[in-house]
The first five atom37 places (N, CA, C, CB, O) and aatype in JSON, in Angstrom:
{
  "aatype": [20, 20, 20, 20, 20, 20, 20, 20, 20, 20, 20, 20, 20, 20, 20, 20, 20, 20, 20, 20, 20, 20, 20, 20, 20, 20, 20, 20, 20, 20, 20, 20, 20, 20, 20, 20, 20, 20, 20, 20, 20, 20, 20, 20, 20, 20, 20, 20, 20, 20, 20, 20, 20, 20, 20, 20, 20, 20, 20, 20, 20, 20, 20, 20, 20, 20, 20, 20, 20, 20, 20, 20, 20, 20, 20],
  "atom_mask": [
    [1, 1, 1, 1, 1],
    [1, 1, 1, 1, 1],
    [1, 1, 1, 1, 1],
    [1, 1, 1, 1, 1],
    [1, 1, 1, 1, 1],
    [1, 1, 1, 1, 1],
    [1, 1, 1, 1, 1],
    [1, 1, 1, 1, 1],
    [1, 1, 1, 1, 1],
    [1, 1, 1, 1, 1],
    [1, 1, 1, 1, 1],
    [1, 1, 1, 1, 1],
    [1, 1, 1, 1, 1],
    [1, 1, 1, 1, 1],
    [1, 1, 1, 1, 1],
    [1, 1, 1, 1, 1],
    [1, 1, 1, 1, 1],
    [1, 1, 1, 1, 1],
    [1, 1, 1, 1, 1],
    [1, 1, 1, 1, 1],
    [1, 1, 1, 1, 1],
    [1, 1, 1, 1, 1],
    [1, 1, 1, 1, 1],
    [1, 1, 1, 1, 1],
    [1, 1, 1, 1, 1],
    [1, 1, 1, 1, 1],
    [1, 1, 1, 1, 1],
    [1, 1, 1, 1, 1],
    [1, 1, 1, 1, 1],
    [1, 1, 1, 1, 1],
    [1, 1, 1, 1, 1],
    [1, 1, 1, 1, 1],
    [1, 1, 1, 1, 1],
    [1, 1, 1, 1, 1],
    [1, 1, 1, 1, 1],
    [1, 1, 1, 1, 1],
    [1, 1, 1, 1, 1],
    [1, 1, 1, 1, 1],
    [1, 1, 1, 1, 1],
    [1, 1, 1, 1, 1],
    [1, 1, 1, 1, 1],
    [1, 1, 1, 1, 1],
    [1, 1, 1, 1, 1],
    [1, 1, 1, 1, 1],
    [1, 1, 1, 1, 1],
    [1, 1, 1, 1, 1],
    [1, 1, 1, 1, 1],
    [1, 1, 1, 1, 1],
    [1, 1, 1, 1, 1],
    [1, 1, 1, 1, 1],
    [1, 1, 1, 1, 1],
    [1, 1, 1, 1, 1],
    [1, 1, 1, 1, 1],
    [1, 1, 1, 1, 1],
    [1, 1, 1, 1, 1],
    [1, 1, 1, 1, 1],
    [1, 1, 1, 1, 1],
    [1, 1, 1, 1, 1],
    [1, 1, 1, 1, 1],
    [1, 1, 1, 1, 1],
    [1, 1, 1, 1, 1],
    [1, 1, 1, 1, 1],
    [1, 1, 1, 1, 1],
    [1, 1, 1, 1, 1],
    [1, 1, 1, 1, 1],
    [1, 1, 1, 1, 1],
    [1, 1, 1, 1, 1],
    [1, 1, 1, 1, 1],
    [1, 1, 1, 1, 1],
    [1, 1, 1, 1, 1],
    [1, 1, 1, 1, 1],
    [1, 1, 1, 1, 1],
    [1, 1, 1, 1, 1],
    [1, 1, 1, 1, 1],
    [1, 1, 1, 1, 1]
  ],
  "atom_positions": [
    [[167.32, 91.96, 90.18], [166.62, 93.24, 90.38], [164.98, 92.83, 90.25], [167.16, 94.44, 89.17], [164.34, 91.95, 89.68]],
    [[164.78, 93.63, 90.83], [163.34, 93.58, 90.71], [163.33, 94.88, 89.76], [162.4, 93.64, 92.24], [164.21, 95.72, 89.59]],
    [[161.74, 94.74, 89.06], [161.19, 95.88, 88.59], [159.69, 96.2, 89.0], [161.32, 95.8, 87.21], [158.84, 95.35, 89.28]],
    [[159.5, 97.58, 88.98], [158.17, 98.0, 88.73], [157.68, 98.42, 87.73], [157.87, 98.71, 89.33], [158.22, 99.32, 87.1]],
    [[156.23, 97.73, 87.23], [156.0, 98.47, 86.02], [154.55, 99.47, 86.71], [155.64, 97.24, 84.46], [153.65, 99.2, 87.5]],
    [[154.87, 100.52, 86.04], [154.33, 101.89, 85.73], [152.54, 101.73, 86.36], [154.51, 102.22, 83.75], [151.96, 102.53, 87.1]],
    [[152.17, 100.86, 85.97], [150.78, 100.5, 85.87], [150.94, 99.96, 86.76], [150.12, 99.88, 84.86], [151.73, 99.02, 86.69]],
    [[150.26, 100.27, 88.09], [150.4, 98.97, 89.41], [148.92, 97.73, 88.98], [150.01, 99.99, 91.61], [148.84, 96.61, 89.47]],
    [[147.88, 98.34, 87.96], [146.88, 97.23, 88.32], [147.27, 96.28, 87.05], [145.06, 97.77, 88.41], [146.22, 95.87, 86.55]],
    [[148.2, 95.87, 86.47], [148.82, 94.87, 85.84], [149.14, 93.41, 86.34], [149.82, 95.38, 85.56], [149.84, 93.32, 87.35]],
    [[148.78, 92.53, 85.86], [149.42, 91.14, 86.87], [150.26, 90.0, 86.04], [147.97, 90.16, 87.64], [150.32, 89.82, 84.82]],
    [[150.58, 89.63, 86.59], [151.15, 88.63, 85.67], [150.76, 87.81, 84.71], [151.57, 87.97, 86.18], [151.49, 87.49, 83.77]],
    [[149.29, 87.33, 84.9], [148.6, 86.87, 84.02], [148.45, 87.71, 83.19], [147.63, 86.41, 84.34], [148.11, 86.89, 82.34]],
    [[148.37, 89.1, 82.41], [148.22, 89.05, 82.05], [148.91, 89.41, 80.68], [147.65, 89.09, 82.6], [148.4, 90.02, 79.74]],
    [[150.2, 88.87, 80.79], [151.61, 88.65, 79.91], [151.18, 87.09, 79.16], [153.35, 88.54, 81.16], [151.85, 86.35, 78.44]],
    [[149.88, 87.0, 79.65], [149.65, 84.46, 79.24], [149.76, 84.53, 77.91], [147.46, 83.2, 79.58], [150.38, 83.71, 77.23]],
    [[149.03, 85.73, 77.38], [148.41, 85.32, 75.8], [149.58, 85.75, 74.66], [146.76, 86.35, 75.39], [149.6, 85.33, 73.51]],
    [[150.8, 86.92, 75.39], [152.05, 87.86, 74.35], [152.82, 87.21, 73.49], [153.21, 88.58, 75.12], [153.63, 86.31, 73.7]],
    [[152.53, 87.74, 72.5], [153.29, 86.46, 71.62], [154.63, 87.91, 71.14], [151.88, 85.43, 69.73], [154.65, 88.75, 72.03]],
    [[155.19, 88.08, 70.49], [157.01, 88.43, 70.11], [156.66, 90.13, 71.01], [157.67, 88.58, 67.52], [155.56, 90.66, 71.21]],
    [[157.98, 90.61, 71.38], [158.25, 91.5, 71.81], [159.44, 92.27, 71.96], [157.87, 91.31, 72.48], [160.5, 91.67, 72.08]],
    [[159.41, 93.72, 71.95], [160.76, 94.36, 72.55], [161.5, 94.93, 73.24], [161.06, 94.71, 72.34], [161.99, 95.24, 72.15]],
    [[162.14, 95.43, 74.0], [162.98, 95.96, 75.15], [162.96, 96.52, 74.85], [163.93, 95.82, 75.68], [162.37, 96.25, 73.8]],
    [[163.36, 98.3, 74.81], [164.2, 99.1, 75.03], [164.92, 99.05, 76.62], [163.53, 100.26, 74.66], [164.51, 98.26, 77.47]],
    [[165.63, 99.63, 76.76], [166.09, 99.91, 78.13], [166.92, 101.24, 78.2], [166.95, 98.71, 78.63], [168.14, 101.33, 78.12]],
    [[165.67, 102.66, 78.43], [166.74, 103.45, 78.66], [167.04, 104.57, 79.86], [166.79, 104.0, 77.6], [166.22, 104.96, 80.68]],
    [[168.48, 104.98, 79.73], [168.85, 105.49, 81.18], [168.83, 107.27, 81.31], [170.56, 104.86, 81.54], [169.79, 108.02, 81.16]],
    [[167.58, 107.6, 81.59], [167.31, 109.02, 81.87], [168.21, 109.83, 82.73], [166.08, 109.11, 82.44], [168.46, 109.55, 83.9]],
    [[168.94, 111.43, 81.73], [169.82, 112.03, 82.39], [169.32, 112.38, 83.79], [170.22, 113.08, 81.66], [168.25, 112.03, 84.28]],
    [[170.0, 112.92, 84.21], [170.05, 113.87, 85.8], [168.48, 114.66, 85.28], [171.94, 115.43, 86.1], [168.19, 115.14, 84.18]],
    [[167.73, 114.55, 86.44], [167.14, 116.14, 85.95], [165.67, 115.77, 85.49], [168.12, 116.97, 84.42], [164.59, 116.18, 85.92]],
    [[166.07, 114.58, 84.13], [164.93, 114.5, 82.93], [163.47, 113.37, 83.45], [165.89, 113.7, 81.29], [162.37, 113.47, 82.91]],
    [[163.74, 112.54, 84.36], [162.78, 111.95, 84.56], [161.31, 112.27, 84.46], [163.02, 111.67, 85.4], [160.46, 111.58, 83.89]],
    [[161.18, 113.14, 84.94], [159.41, 113.87, 83.93], [159.49, 113.71, 82.95], [158.87, 115.44, 83.76], [158.87, 112.8, 82.41]],
    [[160.4, 114.63, 82.21], [160.11, 114.43, 80.74], [160.32, 113.4, 80.53], [160.69, 115.09, 79.82], [159.15, 113.11, 80.26]],
    [[161.25, 111.8, 80.3], [161.04, 111.17, 80.01], [159.87, 110.27, 80.44], [161.87, 111.05, 79.92], [159.39, 109.49, 79.62]],
    [[159.36, 110.37, 81.8], [158.16, 109.8, 81.71], [156.77, 110.53, 80.65], [157.84, 109.76, 83.2], [155.87, 109.83, 80.18]],
    [[156.86, 111.74, 80.48], [155.63, 112.55, 79.65], [156.04, 111.92, 78.14], [155.72, 114.64, 79.72], [155.22, 111.3, 77.46]],
    [[157.38, 112.15, 77.74], [157.65, 111.18, 76.7], [157.21, 109.57, 76.17], [158.71, 111.15, 76.9], [156.85, 109.31, 75.02]],
    [[157.31, 108.81, 77.0], [157.15, 107.21, 77.09], [155.77, 107.36, 76.89], [157.64, 106.3, 78.56], [155.17, 107.03, 75.87]],
    [[155.12, 108.01, 78.22], [153.35, 107.82, 78.3], [152.39, 107.99, 77.37], [152.76, 108.64, 79.13], [151.33, 107.37, 77.28]],
    [[152.96, 109.14, 76.44], [152.79, 109.76, 74.51], [153.36, 108.42, 73.57], [154.23, 111.58, 74.0], [153.0, 108.26, 72.4]],
    [[154.14, 107.64, 74.15], [154.92, 107.23, 72.58], [153.85, 105.73, 72.71], [157.34, 106.88, 72.55], [153.35, 105.0, 71.85]],
    [[153.8, 105.74, 74.46], [152.99, 104.22, 75.03], [152.0, 104.39, 74.01], [152.22, 104.08, 76.87], [152.08, 103.44, 73.23]],
    [[150.82, 105.45, 73.56], [149.83, 105.08, 73.66], [149.75, 105.98, 71.97], [148.99, 105.37, 75.18], [148.55, 106.23, 71.85]],
    [[150.28, 106.38, 71.06], [150.89, 106.18, 69.65], [150.7, 104.41, 69.57], [152.78, 106.85, 69.53], [149.77, 103.88, 68.96]],
    [[152.14, 103.37, 70.54], [151.91, 102.31, 70.04], [151.24, 101.43, 70.12], [152.46, 101.97, 70.01], [151.4, 100.41, 69.46]],
    [[150.01, 101.66, 71.22], [149.08, 100.85, 71.68], [147.73, 101.01, 70.6], [148.81, 101.26, 73.24], [147.08, 99.99, 70.39]],
    [[147.31, 102.31, 69.93], [147.16, 103.13, 68.59], [146.81, 102.04, 67.25], [148.76, 104.01, 68.3], [145.93, 101.64, 66.48]],
    [[148.11, 101.93, 67.62], [148.57, 100.74, 66.33], [149.3, 99.3, 66.64], [149.75, 101.48, 65.32], [150.11, 98.65, 65.98]],
    [[148.92, 99.15, 67.42], [147.98, 97.56, 68.19], [149.45, 96.97, 68.92], [147.06, 95.9, 66.53], [149.7, 95.78, 68.74]],
    [[150.35, 97.74, 69.68], [151.04, 97.15, 70.56], [150.56, 96.72, 71.64], [151.85, 97.72, 70.82], [149.37, 96.96, 71.45]],
    [[150.65, 96.06, 73.05], [150.44, 95.95, 74.14], [152.62, 96.39, 74.69], [149.46, 94.2, 74.36], [153.78, 95.99, 74.74]],
    [[151.32, 97.8, 75.02], [152.93, 98.5, 75.96], [152.88, 98.1, 77.28], [153.1, 100.38, 76.13], [151.88, 97.66, 77.86]],
    [[154.29, 98.31, 77.87], [154.36, 98.17, 80.12], [155.48, 98.23, 79.55], [153.84, 96.57, 81.62], [156.19, 97.63, 78.74]],
    [[155.41, 99.83, 80.71], [156.86, 100.74, 81.05], [157.32, 100.0, 82.66], [156.42, 102.92, 81.25], [156.42, 99.64, 83.41]],
    [[158.55, 99.84, 83.0], [159.36, 99.24, 84.4], [160.19, 100.24, 84.44], [160.19, 97.71, 84.43], [160.78, 100.87, 83.57]],
    [[160.13, 100.29, 86.04], [161.26, 101.14, 86.6], [162.14, 100.43, 87.73], [160.64, 102.45, 87.22], [161.61, 100.05, 88.77]],
    [[163.64, 100.25, 87.46], [163.94, 99.69, 87.63], [164.46, 99.73, 89.48], [164.43, 99.62, 86.55], [164.94, 100.72, 90.01]],
    [[164.21, 98.4, 90.18], [164.24, 99.24, 91.49], [165.41, 98.68, 92.15], [162.87, 99.13, 92.45], [166.51, 98.96, 91.68]],
    [[165.25, 97.41, 93.88], [166.22, 96.87, 94.09], [167.2, 96.06, 92.86], [165.75, 96.2, 95.03], [166.8, 95.24, 92.02]],
    [[168.85, 96.66, 93.08], [169.38, 96.29, 92.49], [169.89, 96.4, 90.84], [169.0, 95.68, 92.91], [170.75, 95.89, 90.11]],
    [[168.62, 97.55, 90.75], [168.92, 98.73, 89.32], [169.54, 99.79, 89.76], [167.58, 99.42, 88.49], [169.61, 100.4, 90.83]],
    [[169.95, 99.88, 88.72], [170.25, 101.46, 88.6], [169.86, 103.04, 87.8], [171.24, 101.34, 88.34], [170.42, 103.94, 87.17]],
    [[168.23, 102.56, 88.44], [167.61, 103.18, 87.65], [166.96, 103.66, 86.01], [167.99, 103.57, 88.02], [166.18, 104.52, 85.6]],
    [[167.59, 102.8, 85.54], [166.75, 102.32, 83.97], [165.22, 102.3, 83.76], [167.04, 100.76, 83.62], [164.55, 101.84, 84.68]],
    [[164.75, 102.64, 82.93], [163.32, 102.63, 82.39], [163.58, 101.66, 80.75], [162.66, 104.59, 82.16], [164.09, 101.87, 79.65]],
    [[162.79, 100.43, 81.55], [162.36, 99.41, 80.32], [161.31, 99.84, 79.81], [162.09, 97.97, 80.61], [160.56, 100.43, 80.59]],
    [[160.96, 99.73, 78.64], [159.99, 100.39, 77.9], [159.2, 98.97, 76.97], [160.84, 101.72, 76.88], [158.93, 99.2, 75.79]],
    [[159.01, 98.16, 77.28], [158.22, 97.04, 76.2], [156.9, 96.95, 75.59], [158.13, 95.9, 76.75], [155.98, 96.85, 76.39]],
    [[156.64, 96.97, 74.55], [156.1, 96.11, 73.35], [155.64, 94.68, 73.38], [157.05, 96.06, 72.42], [156.13, 94.0, 74.28]],
    [[155.01, 94.27, 72.77], [155.16, 93.17, 72.82], [153.56, 93.21, 72.0], [155.59, 92.49, 74.32], [152.7, 94.09, 72.01]],
    [[153.58, 91.87, 71.3], [152.73, 91.96, 70.02], [151.81, 90.42, 69.9], [153.91, 92.21, 68.55], [152.42, 89.38, 70.17]],
    [[150.65, 90.34, 69.58], [149.69, 89.15, 68.96], [150.7, 88.16, 68.56], [148.67, 89.6, 67.58], [150.82, 87.19, 69.31]],
    [[151.42, 88.22, 67.56], [152.25, 87.28, 66.47], [153.19, 88.1, 65.62], [151.22, 86.49, 65.38], [153.88, 87.55, 64.76]]
  ]
}
């Protein structure tokens, strides 16, 4: 399955020093993609302020539309 990072500037090398991580997988309801995007963008700001590194991915080829919200931490 292909997953596309919502932030196209993120590169593989950006993950070299990542520590523990958590992945939350969500299936937006029909017609709610914009609301999910807005909510995740706001949540990412809050989690980043608390020390997490956040990346959000949209499933692409081979996926079925789920969104992966990934938080990683230094330790």
